[in-house]
N, C-alpha and C positions, 0 to 999 in steps of 0.2 A: 504494500500500499504506499502510495506517495506521501512523503514527509515534506510539507511545504513551509518555508520560512518566509512569512509575509511581513515580518517586522524589520527586516533590513533593506537597505537602499542599494540598488544595483550600482556598482562602481565604487562603493565605499570600501574602506579597509576591512570592515566586518564581513562584507560580501566576498572580498578576495580571499579572506581566511576560510570562509565557508566552502569556496570552490578549490582550495588548496589540496593538491594531491588527489583530486577526483577526476574521472572521466567525464567530460562535459559534452553535451550534445551540440555545442557551437563548433566542436571539432569532429563531429560524426563523419564528415567527408573524409577525414584523414584516416579513420578506422576502416574505411572501405576500400583503401587502396590495394588491399589483398596481401595475404601472407605476411612476410616480414619486409614489405616494401620500405624504401628509405624514409618516406614521409610518415608512414605508420610508426616505424621504429623510433624515429626522432620524436614524435609526439609522446609515445610511451615513456621514452627516456625523460622527456620534460616533466611528466606527471611524477615519475619515480624521483627525480631530483627534487621536486617540491616537497616530497614526503621526507627525504633525507636531510634537507636543509631547513625547511619550514619557511622558505622564501618563494614567492610566486615566480614563475618563469618570466623571463624578460619580455615585456610588452613593447610593441612598435606603435608609437603615437603618430598618426598621419592626419592630414587635413580632412581626409574623408571620414575618419573615425570621430574627429572633433565635430565635424559638421553633423554626423548622425546623432551624436549625443545632444547637440543643441537643438535639433529639429524633432527628436522623438515626442516630446511632450505635445508639440503642435500636431504631429501626425496622429497621436492618440485622440486628441480632441476632434480632429477631422474625422476620424474613424467613428467616434461615438455619434457624431452629427450625421453621418452617412447612413449608419446602420441602425441607430436607434438603441444599440446595445451599450450597457454600462461595462466599462473596463475596470477590472481590479488589478492593481499593481502588486506583484510579490517579488521578493528578493530572488528566490530559486527554489526548486524542488529537488528532493532526492528520490531516486527510484523506489527505495525501500529503507528499512531501519539500518541497514548496513552503511548507508550514506557513502557509497563508493561511486555512484553514477548520478550525475546531476543535469539539470537543464534550467536556464534562466529565461523564461518567456518574457515578451515585451508587455504581456497582459493576458489575463484570463477573463473569460465571459461565460455567460450561462450556456452558451453553445460549444465552448472549447477554449481555445486560446488564439493568440496572434503573434505574428512575427513582422516587425517593421523594418523596412529597408528605406533609408532616405537616400536615394540615388540621384545622381546628376541627370540632366535632361535626356541625354543620349540613352542611358541605361534604362530610364523610366519609360521612354517611348518604346524601346525594344520590348520591355515587359508587356506593355499595352498591345503592341502588334502581335506578339507571340500568343497572347491570351492564355498563358499557362505559367506555372511556377518555374522560374529559372532553375535549371537542373542543379546548379551548384548550391542552392539553398534547400533542395529536397531532403538530403540526409538530416540536416538540422531540424527541419519541420517535422518530418516523420519520427525523429528521435524524441522530440519534444512531446509528440502524442503518445509515444510509448511510455515516457516517464510519467506524464500526467494522465494516462489512461482515458484519453479522449478519442472521439471518432472523427472530429474535424479540427482544422486549424485555419485561420484566415491569414493569407499572405497580403501585406499591405505595402505598396510602393508609394512613397510620398516625396513630391518635388514641388515646393511652393512656387518655384520660378515658372513652372509649366502652367501657362494660363488656362488652357482649354480643359485639361483634366489633371489637376495636381494630385489627386488621390486615386489610386487604382487598388481595388480589393478583389481578391480571388479566393474563393473557398477551396481548400485542399482536403481531400478525404483520406482517411487512414488506409495505408497500403500494407497489409500483413506481410507480403513477400519482402518488401524493403526493411520493414521493422524486424523481421526475423534475422535479416542479414546484420542489421546494426546491433541487435540483441546479442547474437552469437559473437560478433567481433568485440563488443564492449566488455562482455563477460570474460572473454579470453584476455582482452587487455588488462583487466583487473589483476588476473593471475600473473601475467607477465610483468606488471608493475611490481608486485610483491617479490617476484623472483630478482628483479634488478635491485630492489632495495636490500635484499638479503646479501647480495654481493658486496654491498658497501657497508655492512654491519660490523663495525669493530669500534669499541669504545676507546677513545684516546685517553692517555694518562693525564694527570693533573697538570703537569707541566705544559703539555701541548694545548690543553684547555685554556690555560692562562694566556698562552701565546696567541691563541685564536681570539679570545675575547679582546685582547689589546688591538689586534688587527681589525676586528669588527668595529671597535670604537673609532678608529681612524676612518674606516669606510663611511660610518654614520656621520662623522664630522664633514667629510668631503661631500655627502649627500645632504647636508644641512638638516640632519635629523637630530632629535634630542637623544643624547647618549644615555643608555641604560646602565645603571649601577648594578654591578654583578655582586 
């Protein structure tokens, strides 16, 4: 049964910690690259390194990501006005009590959930012309339906600069075949993550711990973080 954390804000430090070391559906496409492909293995190593270090994997901040964060609340308002559905914001959901697999929807509704993409004009128009969910987002959407146990998910493309149709909404139905692929790969990934973590399981002695703590303090200073007293 899905465990939903609706009290944390997406993007916050608490949210990052809640996702730390978990298989996330925003990366479901990487899980489906097959076998031990480079992309899949790289992602699994990222997750294992988060467990071993307690530090989120390095994130790449781009203008597109910043734009999406800025526009998402407007897209949600436009969706509510368009559909008449009330959107509930949640932090994230875990597949079950084990809390090893998670998804962070852009909103939940009485009908299911939603995925918002605040695309540029060209990608937005291509979505409208194709009249179907872009293939690269399918694993994320189907994975979210798996985690939240829903039958539908609305894909929303929002581009406020696009004067004639700034909001495009398309309902995606649950696809059991794709979900089975995601499920098998995600559960296997959890096992593989644990195996990688075991390889790096050796407790350092007190001297090495002291050296590492001093090094971490310097890193925190360089990153303008508040130094923690050990």
